[in-house]
C-alpha positions in Angstrom: -7.3 -48.5 -9.2 -7.4 -45.1 -7.4 -4.7 -42.7 -8.5 -3.8 -39.7 -6.4 -3.8 -36.6 -8.4 -0.4 -35.2 -9.1 -1.4 -31.7 -10.2 -3.3 -29.0 -8.3 -6.8 -28.3 -9.5 -7.9 -24.9 -10.9 -9.6 -24.2 -7.5 -6.3 -25.0 -5.7 -4.4 -22.6 -7.9 -7.0 -19.9 -7.5 -6.8 -20.3 -3.7 -3.1 -20.0 -3.8 -3.2 -17.0 -6.0 -5.8 -15.3 -3.7 -3.5 -15.9 -0.7 -0.2 -14.8 -2.4 -0.4 -11.1 -1.3 -0.7 -12.3 2.3 2.1 -14.8 1.9 4.3 -12.1 0.4 3.4 -9.7 3.3 4.3 -12.4 5.8 7.6 -13.0 4.1 8.3 -9.3 4.3 7.5 -9.3 8.0 9.7 -12.3 8.6 12.6 -10.5 6.9 12.0 -7.4 9.0 11.9 -9.6 12.2 15.2 -11.2 11.2 16.8 -7.9 10.7 15.7 -6.7 14.1 16.9 -9.8 16.0 20.3 -9.9 14.2 21.0 -6.2 14.2 24.4 -5.4 15.7 24.9 -3.8 18.1 21.1 -3.1 18.2 18.2 -2.4 15.8 18.0 1.1 14.4 15.0 3.3 14.2 14.7 2.3 10.5 14.7 -1.4 11.5 11.8 -0.9 13.9 9.9 1.3 11.3 10.4 -1.4 8.7 8.9 -4.0 11.1 5.9 -1.8 12.0 5.2 -1.3 8.3 5.5 -5.0 7.6 3.1 -5.7 10.5 0.6 -3.2 9.1 0.9 -4.8 5.6 0.1 -8.2 7.0 -3.0 -6.8 8.8 -4.2 -5.1 5.6 -3.8 -8.2 3.6 -5.6 -10.4 6.2 -8.5 -7.9 6.1 -8.6 -8.0 2.3 -8.4 -11.8 2.2 -11.1 -12.1 4.8 -13.4 -9.6 3.1 -13.1 -11.5 -0.2 -13.9 -14.8 1.4 -16.9 -13.5 3.3 -18.5 -11.3 0.7 -21.4 -13.1 -0.8 -21.6 -13.2 -4.6 -23.8 -10.5 -6.1 -27.4 -11.6 -6.8 -28.2 -12.2 -10.5 -30.9 -10.3 -12.2 -33.9 -12.6 -12.9 
């Protein structure tokens, strides 16, 4: 009988942990976007600045995540 696993593996958990800063940055950006589109009567300069900072944070986290995934492991001394 083949049972599906119910629990994430250590590798799954490590991948989620590695992506958490990006996920949190994306949630911050979503919050800023919601503030801008629901602002009454219109978004303030602070709302726009908050959104620009959140966008920049997402970009930084994407770069960091990409760098950690593409950086080869250091060579071991023989």
